VMD Tcl script that draws the C-alpha trace (Angstrom):
set ca {
  {31.93 -52.34 -6.23}
  {32.10 -52.62 -10.02}
  {28.81 -50.72 -10.19}
  {30.58 -47.69 -8.78}
  {33.30 -48.04 -11.41}
  {30.64 -48.18 -14.12}
  {29.13 -44.93 -12.82}
  {32.59 -43.35 -12.64}
  {33.27 -44.36 -16.24}
  {30.01 -42.89 -17.48}
  {30.52 -39.60 -15.63}
  {34.16 -39.37 -16.78}
  {33.37 -39.75 -20.47}
  {30.36 -37.42 -20.28}
  {32.59 -34.88 -18.53}
  {35.31 -35.37 -21.16}
  {32.77 -34.82 -23.95}
  {31.63 -31.57 -22.31}
  {35.23 -30.34 -22.03}
  {36.05 -31.27 -25.64}
  {32.89 -29.50 -26.77}
  {34.02 -26.37 -24.93}
  {37.46 -26.77 -26.51}
  {35.78 -26.89 -29.93}
  {34.11 -23.56 -29.12}
  {36.91 -21.77 -27.24}
  {40.09 -23.44 -28.58}
  {42.03 -23.08 -25.32}
  {44.91 -25.61 -25.01}
  {44.08 -26.04 -21.32}
  {40.72 -27.51 -22.31}
  {42.43 -29.99 -24.62}
  {44.71 -31.11 -21.79}
  {41.76 -31.48 -19.41}
  {39.86 -33.46 -22.01}
  {42.77 -35.85 -22.50}
  {43.17 -36.21 -18.75}
  {39.49 -37.08 -18.36}
  {39.73 -39.70 -21.11}
  {42.57 -41.26 -19.10}
  {40.36 -41.06 -16.00}
  {37.58 -42.88 -17.85}
  {39.94 -45.54 -19.21}
  {41.19 -46.18 -15.70}
  {37.71 -46.79 -14.30}
  {36.61 -48.69 -17.43}
  {39.44 -51.19 -17.05}
  {38.42 -51.60 -13.40}
  {35.05 -52.73 -14.69}
  {36.67 -55.17 -17.12}
  {38.91 -56.58 -14.39}
  {35.92 -57.10 -12.10}
  {34.58 -59.66 -14.60}
  {37.70 -61.23 -16.11}
  {41.47 -60.90 -16.04}
  {43.12 -59.16 -18.97}
  {46.85 -58.33 -19.01}
  {46.18 -55.38 -21.31}
  {43.39 -54.06 -19.09}
  {45.68 -54.31 -16.05}
  {48.41 -52.38 -17.84}
  {46.00 -49.68 -19.05}
  {44.49 -49.45 -15.56}
  {47.88 -48.79 -13.98}
  {49.17 -46.51 -16.73}
  {46.12 -44.26 -16.90}
  {44.92 -44.38 -13.31}
  {48.18 -44.44 -11.42}
  {50.42 -42.44 -13.75}
  {48.84 -40.21 -16.39}
  {45.45 -38.85 -15.30}
  {46.53 -36.38 -12.64}
  {49.52 -35.15 -14.66}
  {47.48 -34.35 -17.79}
  {44.70 -32.68 -15.84}
  {47.33 -30.64 -14.04}
  {48.94 -29.69 -17.35}
  {45.67 -28.03 -18.31}
  {45.97 -25.75 -15.30}
  {49.58 -25.02 -16.20}
  {48.55 -23.84 -19.68}
  {45.98 -21.49 -18.19}
  {47.90 -20.13 -15.22}
  {51.45 -19.82 -16.56}
  {51.61 -16.59 -18.54}
  {54.77 -17.51 -20.44}
  {53.49 -19.89 -23.10}
  {56.97 -21.23 -23.84}
  {57.24 -22.46 -20.24}
  {53.91 -24.27 -20.46}
  {54.91 -25.75 -23.82}
  {58.25 -26.93 -22.45}
  {56.49 -28.65 -19.55}
  {54.05 -30.17 -22.04}
  {56.91 -31.63 -24.08}
  {58.49 -33.09 -20.94}
  {55.14 -34.57 -19.88}
  {54.59 -36.09 -23.32}
  {58.05 -37.70 -23.30}
  {57.58 -39.07 -19.77}
  {54.12 -40.38 -20.72}
  {55.54 -42.25 -23.73}
  {58.34 -43.69 -21.62}
  {55.83 -44.73 -18.96}
  {53.60 -46.40 -21.54}
  {56.51 -48.36 -23.03}
  {57.73 -49.47 -19.61}
  {54.28 -50.63 -18.54}
  {53.65 -52.48 -21.81}
  {56.87 -54.50 -21.47}
  {56.72 -54.97 -17.68}
  {56.51 -58.71 -16.97}
  {53.60 -60.25 -15.09}
  {54.16 -62.74 -12.30}
  {52.60 -66.16 -11.94}
  {50.05 -64.59 -9.60}
  {48.21 -63.43 -12.74}
  {46.92 -66.96 -13.21}
  {45.14 -66.78 -9.86}
  {43.64 -63.32 -10.30}
  {40.46 -63.09 -8.22}
  {37.70 -61.04 -9.89}
  {35.88 -60.80 -6.56}
  {38.75 -58.76 -5.13}
  {39.52 -55.18 -6.24}
  {42.39 -54.94 -8.70}
  {43.91 -52.32 -6.39}
  {44.35 -55.12 -3.83}
  {46.14 -57.44 -6.26}
  {48.17 -55.52 -8.84}
  {51.36 -55.39 -6.77}
  {51.44 -59.18 -6.74}
  {50.97 -59.37 -10.52}
  {52.60 -56.40 -12.25}
  {56.35 -56.19 -11.87}
  {57.15 -52.53 -11.33}
  {60.76 -51.50 -11.79}
  {62.35 -48.68 -9.86}
  {61.91 -46.40 -12.88}
  {58.17 -47.16 -13.05}
  {57.73 -46.42 -9.36}
  {59.74 -43.20 -9.67}
  {57.74 -42.05 -12.70}
  {54.49 -42.84 -10.88}
  {55.54 -40.65 -7.96}
  {56.82 -37.81 -10.14}
  {53.75 -37.69 -12.40}
  {51.33 -37.79 -9.48}
  {53.14 -35.09 -7.54}
  {53.23 -32.88 -10.63}
  {49.55 -33.46 -11.36}
  {48.34 -32.98 -7.81}
  {50.32 -29.79 -7.24}
  {49.32 -28.19 -10.54}
  {45.66 -29.22 -10.53}
  {44.84 -28.78 -6.85}
  {47.19 -25.85 -6.40}
  {45.91 -24.13 -9.54}
  {42.28 -24.50 -8.50}
  {42.90 -23.24 -4.97}
  {44.98 -20.32 -6.26}
  {42.17 -19.30 -8.60}
  {39.58 -19.62 -5.83}
  {41.74 -17.37 -3.67}
  {41.97 -14.77 -6.45}
  {38.18 -14.63 -6.77}
  {37.77 -14.44 -2.99}
  {40.33 -11.63 -2.73}
  {38.61 -9.60 -5.45}
  {35.14 -10.41 -4.05}
  {33.79 -11.31 -7.50}
  {32.33 -14.29 -9.35}
  {31.38 -16.37 -6.34}
  {30.34 -19.26 -8.60}
  {33.86 -19.54 -9.99}
  {35.42 -19.39 -6.56}
  {33.15 -22.20 -5.37}
  {33.66 -24.12 -8.62}
  {37.44 -24.09 -8.18}
  {37.10 -25.25 -4.59}
  {35.00 -28.19 -5.77}
  {37.58 -29.00 -8.45}
  {40.36 -28.98 -5.86}
  {38.33 -31.21 -3.54}
  {37.53 -33.59 -6.39}
  {41.16 -33.79 -7.46}
  {42.19 -34.68 -3.92}
  {39.78 -37.61 -3.68}
  {41.67 -40.02 -6.00}
  {44.94 -38.75 -4.52}
  {43.72 -40.07 -1.15}
  {43.25 -43.56 -2.63}
  {46.79 -44.52 -1.63}
  {45.95 -43.73 1.98}
  {42.84 -45.89 1.77}
  {44.88 -48.77 0.32}
  {47.46 -48.56 3.10}
  {44.63 -48.64 5.65}
  {43.24 -51.77 4.01}
  {40.14 -49.96 2.71}
  {40.61 -51.13 -0.87}
  {36.97 -50.66 -1.86}
  {37.19 -46.97 -0.98}
  {39.45 -46.48 -3.98}
  {36.40 -46.82 -6.23}
  {34.28 -44.57 -4.03}
  {36.99 -41.88 -4.06}
  {37.26 -42.10 -7.86}
  {33.51 -41.62 -8.24}
  {33.31 -38.75 -5.77}
  {36.39 -37.17 -7.35}
  {35.03 -37.02 -10.91}
  {31.57 -35.93 -9.71}
  {33.01 -33.06 -7.66}
  {35.29 -31.94 -10.50}
  {32.42 -32.07 -13.00}
  {30.20 -30.07 -10.64}
  {32.99 -27.55 -10.11}
  {33.69 -27.21 -13.82}
  {29.98 -26.73 -14.60}
  {29.61 -24.14 -11.85}
  {32.76 -22.25 -12.79}
  {31.81 -22.03 -16.47}
  {28.17 -21.07 -15.96}
  {28.62 -17.30 -15.72}
  {27.44 -14.87 -18.40}
  {30.00 -13.41 -20.82}
  {29.56 -10.03 -19.17}
  {30.86 -11.49 -15.93}
  {34.10 -12.80 -17.42}
  {37.20 -12.12 -15.35}
  {40.84 -11.95 -16.47}
  {41.77 -15.30 -18.11}
  {45.08 -15.32 -16.32}
  {43.23 -15.62 -13.04}
  {40.59 -18.16 -13.98}
  {41.71 -21.74 -14.65}
  {38.18 -22.78 -15.67}
  {37.01 -19.57 -17.32}
  {37.19 -20.79 -20.91}
}
mol new
graphics top color blue
foreach p $ca { graphics top sphere $p radius 0.5 }
foreach p [lrange $ca 0 end-1] q [lrange $ca 1 end] { graphics top cylinder $p $q radius 0.2 }
display resetview
């Protein structure tokens, strides 16, 4: 399954480069947040590749921090910057997210590893082994839940809300469809926990790949319109 993680990593970083390039042109803070979130996405899948060949404590910590805690929240923060009209509210949420991210990083870096690390099996997905190796305190678990809920609600909810706005106004079909694809893509990694509980550990990697591909397709579709077709920025989370 590491081949799927390699593909996910490539797509993630290509997607991130496209978003950062658009940020360079448009300067919207939402694009910067999305770019950062996609870098986290790519780091998560890249460390999966590393861990499929050899065990690395640092790679395990980065995998959990980026994949399980930060990616969804930072992608969702991009939608917050675009949808929330009061900039001070978006900035306040950004400050809170930054503080929580730093706390999460520090906690993960100092979290002890168990003796099971010495018997790490590269033939098994890291998603099937990390609970036996990485000691997660109650605070780490709570932060994981909070960050993922925040990210999923803001990213998926923002995309669906924007799609509904386009549908209601009967305009810019490509942006409506693009936002639907983004919402679907964002939900794929969120379903990984369900796959793990069902024992389908390999499907985590499939969901990651499908998730980033769908979001990239949605972003490309939603930003492909001509300038003359631009709609109100407050109603288009991928218009810039």
